[in-house]
C-alpha positions as CSV (number, residue, x, y, z in Angstrom):
1,M,-67.0,-181.9,-31.9
2,K,-69.8,-181.4,-30.2
3,T,-67.5,-182.0,-26.9
4,K,-65.3,-179.8,-28.1
5,L,-67.9,-176.9,-28.8
6,I,-69.4,-177.4,-25.0
7,S,-65.9,-177.2,-23.8
8,L,-65.2,-174.1,-25.5
9,L,-68.7,-172.4,-24.6
10,L,-67.8,-173.8,-20.9
11,G,-64.6,-171.6,-21.1
12,S,-66.3,-168.6,-22.8
13,T,-68.4,-168.9,-19.5
14,I,-65.9,-168.9,-17.0
15,L,-63.9,-165.8,-18.5
16,A,-67.3,-163.9,-18.9
17,Y,-67.8,-164.5,-15.3
18,S,-64.5,-163.7,-13.9
19,A,-64.3,-160.5,-16.1
20,T,-67.6,-159.4,-14.5
21,A,-67.1,-160.6,-11.1
22,S,-64.1,-158.2,-11.3
23,A,-65.9,-155.6,-12.5
24,A,-68.6,-155.8,-9.9
25,V,-66.0,-155.1,-7.4
26,R,-67.4,-151.3,-6.5
27,E,-67.0,-151.7,-2.7
28,L,-63.8,-152.8,-0.4
29,N,-64.0,-153.1,3.1
30,L,-61.1,-152.0,4.8
31,G,-60.4,-153.1,8.3
32,I,-58.8,-151.4,11.1
33,L,-57.8,-153.0,14.1
34,G,-59.3,-152.0,17.8
35,G,-56.9,-150.4,20.3
36,Q,-57.0,-147.0,19.5
37,N,-59.4,-144.3,19.9
38,A,-62.2,-145.0,16.9
39,T,-62.4,-141.2,16.0
40,E,-58.0,-141.1,15.8
41,Q,-58.4,-145.1,13.7
42,I,-60.8,-143.7,11.0
43,G,-58.8,-140.4,10.7
44,D,-55.3,-141.8,10.2
45,N,-57.0,-143.8,7.1
46,Q,-59.3,-141.3,5.5
47,C,-56.2,-140.6,3.2
48,V,-55.9,-144.1,2.6
49,K,-59.8,-144.3,1.4
50,A,-59.0,-141.4,-0.9
51,F,-56.2,-142.7,-2.5
52,L,-57.7,-146.6,-3.3
53,D,-61.1,-144.7,-4.1
54,K,-59.4,-143.1,-7.2
55,K,-57.1,-145.9,-7.9
56,L,-59.6,-148.8,-8.2
57,N,-62.4,-146.5,-8.6
58,V,-64.1,-148.0,-6.0
59,D,-66.1,-146.9,-2.4
60,T,-63.4,-147.6,0.4
61,K,-65.4,-148.4,3.8
62,L,-63.1,-148.4,6.8
63,R,-64.3,-150.9,9.1
64,N,-63.0,-150.2,12.3
65,S,-63.5,-152.7,15.8
66,S,-63.2,-152.1,19.2
67,D,-61.8,-155.0,19.4
68,Y,-59.0,-157.1,17.6
69,S,-61.5,-160.0,17.8
70,G,-64.2,-158.3,15.4
71,I,-61.9,-157.5,12.6
72,I,-60.4,-161.5,13.2
73,Q,-64.5,-162.7,12.1
74,G,-64.8,-160.5,9.3
75,L,-61.8,-162.3,7.8
76,I,-62.7,-165.3,8.7
77,G,-66.6,-164.4,7.6
78,G,-65.5,-162.5,4.0
79,K,-66.6,-158.7,5.5
80,I,-63.3,-157.7,5.1
81,D,-61.6,-157.8,2.2
82,A,-57.9,-156.1,3.4
83,V,-56.1,-155.3,6.7
84,I,-52.7,-152.8,5.9
85,N,-51.3,-153.7,9.5
86,M,-52.9,-156.6,11.1
87,S,-52.1,-158.2,14.6
88,P,-49.4,-161.1,14.1
89,S,-51.7,-163.4,16.5
90,G,-54.7,-162.0,14.4
91,Y,-53.4,-163.0,11.8
92,A,-52.9,-166.4,13.3
93,S,-56.2,-167.6,14.8
94,V,-57.5,-166.7,11.5
95,Y,-55.0,-168.7,9.9
96,I,-55.9,-171.8,11.8
97,N,-59.7,-171.4,11.6
98,N,-58.7,-171.4,7.6
99,P,-55.3,-170.9,6.1
100,K,-56.8,-169.7,2.8
101,A,-59.2,-167.0,4.5
102,V,-56.3,-164.7,3.3
103,D,-53.5,-164.0,1.4
104,I,-50.1,-162.0,2.7
105,I,-49.4,-159.5,0.6
106,G,-46.5,-158.0,2.7
107,I,-44.7,-157.1,6.0
108,T,-43.8,-153.7,7.2
109,A,-40.2,-152.6,7.7
110,D,-38.7,-149.5,9.4
111,D,-37.4,-147.1,7.8
112,K,-34.5,-146.4,9.2
113,D,-32.8,-149.7,9.8
114,Q,-35.1,-151.7,7.6
115,S,-36.0,-154.5,10.7
116,K,-38.8,-156.1,9.9
117,G,-40.1,-156.6,13.6
118,Y,-41.2,-154.8,16.6
119,H,-41.0,-155.5,20.3
120,S,-43.5,-155.9,23.2
121,V,-42.2,-153.7,26.1
122,V,-43.6,-153.9,30.0
123,L,-43.8,-149.8,31.2
124,V,-44.4,-148.6,34.5
125,R,-44.6,-145.1,35.6
126,A,-41.3,-143.1,35.7
127,D,-42.1,-142.2,39.2
128,S,-42.7,-145.4,40.7
129,P,-40.1,-147.8,42.6
130,Y,-40.2,-150.7,40.0
131,H,-37.0,-151.0,37.6
132,K,-37.5,-155.2,37.0
133,L,-40.3,-157.2,36.6
134,A,-39.5,-158.8,39.8
135,D,-40.6,-155.4,41.4
136,L,-44.0,-155.9,40.4
137,K,-44.5,-159.1,42.6
138,G,-47.6,-158.6,44.4
139,H,-49.0,-155.4,41.7
140,S,-51.2,-155.5,39.2
141,F,-50.9,-155.5,35.6
142,G,-52.7,-154.5,32.1
143,F,-52.4,-157.0,28.9
144,A,-54.3,-155.2,26.3
145,D,-56.3,-157.7,23.8
146,P,-56.4,-161.8,24.4
147,D,-55.9,-161.5,20.2
148,S,-52.4,-159.1,20.4
149,T,-49.1,-161.0,20.1
150,S,-47.1,-158.1,21.7
151,G,-50.0,-156.9,24.2
152,F,-50.6,-160.9,25.1
153,L,-49.6,-163.6,23.2
154,I,-45.8,-163.4,23.2
155,P,-45.6,-161.7,27.5
156,N,-48.0,-164.8,28.7
157,H,-45.4,-167.1,26.7
158,V,-42.8,-165.5,28.6
159,F,-44.4,-164.9,32.1
160,K,-45.6,-168.9,32.1
161,Q,-42.3,-169.8,31.6
162,K,-40.9,-167.3,33.6
163,F,-43.2,-167.7,36.9
164,G,-45.4,-170.4,35.9
165,G,-49.1,-170.7,36.2
166,N,-51.4,-169.1,33.7
167,K,-53.3,-165.7,33.2
168,D,-56.0,-167.4,34.6
169,N,-53.9,-167.9,38.3
170,D,-52.1,-164.7,37.7
171,Y,-49.2,-166.5,37.0
172,N,-49.1,-168.3,40.1
173,H,-50.7,-165.3,42.0
174,F,-47.1,-163.8,40.8
175,F,-49.3,-160.6,40.4
176,S,-52.3,-159.5,42.3
177,S,-54.6,-159.2,39.5
178,T,-53.9,-159.1,35.8
179,T,-57.0,-157.5,33.2
180,F,-57.2,-156.8,29.4
181,S,-57.8,-153.4,29.0
182,G,-58.9,-153.4,25.6
183,G,-56.0,-151.9,23.8
184,H,-52.4,-150.8,23.5
185,E,-53.2,-146.8,24.3
186,Q,-55.6,-148.5,27.2
187,D,-52.5,-149.6,28.9
188,I,-50.7,-146.5,28.7
189,L,-53.4,-144.6,30.2
190,G,-54.1,-147.3,32.9
191,V,-50.2,-146.9,34.2
192,L,-50.4,-143.5,33.9
193,N,-54.2,-143.5,35.7
194,K,-52.3,-145.1,38.1
195,Q,-55.4,-148.2,36.9
196,F,-52.4,-151.0,36.5
197,D,-49.1,-150.8,38.1
198,G,-47.3,-152.2,35.3
199,A,-48.5,-152.9,31.5
200,V,-47.7,-154.0,28.2
201,T,-47.7,-152.6,24.7
202,W,-46.0,-152.7,21.2
203,T,-42.2,-150.5,19.8
204,S,-39.9,-150.8,17.5
205,M,-37.1,-150.0,19.8
206,V,-35.6,-148.3,17.4
207,G,-34.8,-144.5,16.7
208,D,-35.5,-141.8,19.4
209,Y,-36.8,-142.3,22.7
210,N,-37.7,-138.9,23.6
211,K,-40.0,-139.2,20.0
212,G,-41.3,-142.6,21.4
213,Y,-38.8,-144.7,18.6
214,T,-40.2,-145.0,15.3
215,A,-43.0,-146.8,15.4
216,G,-45.0,-148.2,18.0
217,A,-47.9,-147.4,20.3
218,F,-46.1,-144.7,22.6
219,R,-45.5,-142.5,18.9
220,R,-49.5,-142.6,18.1
221,L,-50.5,-141.4,21.2
222,M,-47.5,-138.4,21.6
223,R,-49.1,-137.6,18.5
224,V,-52.7,-137.5,19.3
225,D,-52.5,-136.1,23.2
226,Q,-49.0,-136.9,25.4
227,P,-46.3,-135.3,23.9
228,D,-44.2,-135.9,27.1
229,L,-44.9,-139.3,27.7
230,M,-41.8,-140.7,27.1
231,K,-40.6,-138.5,30.2
232,K,-43.6,-140.1,32.4
233,I,-43.0,-144.1,31.9
234,R,-40.3,-145.6,32.0
235,I,-39.5,-149.3,30.1
236,I,-38.5,-152.1,32.2
237,W,-38.9,-155.1,30.0
238,E,-38.5,-155.9,26.1
239,S,-39.7,-159.1,24.4
240,P,-37.6,-161.0,21.6
241,L,-38.1,-159.6,18.2
242,I,-41.7,-160.0,16.8
243,P,-42.6,-160.3,13.0
244,N,-44.3,-157.0,12.3
245,G,-47.9,-157.3,11.5
246,P,-49.1,-158.5,7.9
247,V,-50.3,-156.2,5.0
248,I,-53.4,-158.9,4.3
249,I,-55.8,-159.3,1.4
250,R,-59.5,-161.4,1.8
251,H,-58.2,-164.6,-0.5
252,D,-61.5,-165.3,-2.4
253,L,-61.6,-161.8,-3.7
254,P,-61.4,-161.9,-7.9
255,A,-58.1,-162.3,-9.1
256,K,-58.0,-159.4,-11.4
257,F,-59.2,-157.2,-8.5
258,K,-56.9,-159.1,-6.0
259,K,-53.8,-158.1,-8.3
260,E,-54.5,-154.5,-8.8
261,L,-55.9,-154.4,-5.2
262,T,-52.3,-155.5,-4.1
263,Q,-50.5,-152.9,-6.7
264,A,-52.7,-150.0,-5.1
265,I,-51.6,-150.8,-1.5
266,Y,-48.0,-151.2,-2.7
267,D,-48.1,-147.8,-4.7
268,L,-49.6,-146.5,-2.0
269,D,-46.5,-146.9,0.4
270,K,-44.2,-145.3,-2.2
271,N,-46.6,-142.4,-3.8
272,D,-47.6,-141.3,0.1
273,H,-45.6,-143.2,2.1
274,S,-46.8,-140.4,4.9
275,C,-50.2,-141.6,4.8
276,F,-49.0,-145.4,4.1
277,A,-46.9,-144.8,8.0
278,K,-49.9,-143.3,9.4
279,S,-52.4,-146.0,8.5
280,A,-49.3,-148.6,9.8
281,G,-48.5,-147.0,13.0
282,G,-45.1,-145.5,12.3
283,M,-42.1,-145.1,9.8
284,V,-42.4,-147.9,8.1
285,H,-42.8,-149.2,4.4
286,M,-44.0,-152.3,2.3
287,V,-41.5,-155.0,1.2
288,P,-42.6,-158.9,0.5
289,A,-43.4,-161.2,2.8
290,S,-45.3,-164.9,3.4
291,V,-47.1,-167.4,5.6
292,K,-43.2,-169.0,6.8
293,D,-42.5,-165.2,8.6
294,Y,-44.9,-166.0,11.1
295,Q,-44.7,-169.5,11.6
296,N,-43.7,-169.5,14.6
297,I,-46.4,-167.2,15.6
298,I,-49.0,-169.6,14.7
299,D,-47.7,-172.5,16.2
300,L,-47.4,-170.2,19.5
301,K,-50.9,-169.6,18.4
302,R,-52.6,-172.6,18.5
303,E,-50.5,-174.0,21.5
304,L,-52.0,-171.0,23.6
305,M,-55.7,-171.8,21.6
306,Q,-54.9,-175.7,22.6
307,G,-54.6,-175.0,26.0
308,N,-57.9,-173.4,26.1
309,R,-59.9,-176.1,25.6
């Protein structure tokens, strides 16, 4: 009888703690990847903050970072609670460090054709003489961020297979130099400003070319201050399809709040789709996903990390 009483008391304590922990969530830290002007990043997510604040009765803090590493470390350290469009490569870094650090609650899918992926593309100036990758031999090249999938992981893998070597020796000196610009926007502007002869960025490759396609860095930059961007650049290479970034939340959030947060993000997409799309970077919506959708990216990232040791 005494043992049963202790068990009942212990169970009640756990339930009370769980309810208290869930009720105690009053601040939500929303991570925003770097590679975009900080003012634009915050502006694109103000509507997300307003929606989540009202829906969850929280104070949503927009935690933007100048690079991907800041968000990765924030997720690993439990300082970031959610990211609406995480870099697949960045997610892989988190997963390799701690497979239980975050939960995938969705993946973005294109509004137009329902595809759940995007492409890494190499761009050059439209007035340049470069029409294929081979034409960039002996010229400068810009990557985005070491933890970007389309901005480094995938093109790095392709270039190593195609040209040999690695970034440290500019792929057997195929390029005259290779540089991390800091982000996708910086890569595009670097090409326009002749800082690089070629660079990589991301795009859906779906929809109207002249509008920057349905999603990606071209579309974002055109919306801000480069309306004629697509007339100024030429795409000379595209990768196979890369899985879109996962929508993730911190694993060790209280269970009840995790369920509410997951539903709130799906509700944001359903009830204020234009806000969700602006935050996610294009005309996309959210569908369920799991770790399996990113296994190939995880394997590539693990291979890259082991090669750097």
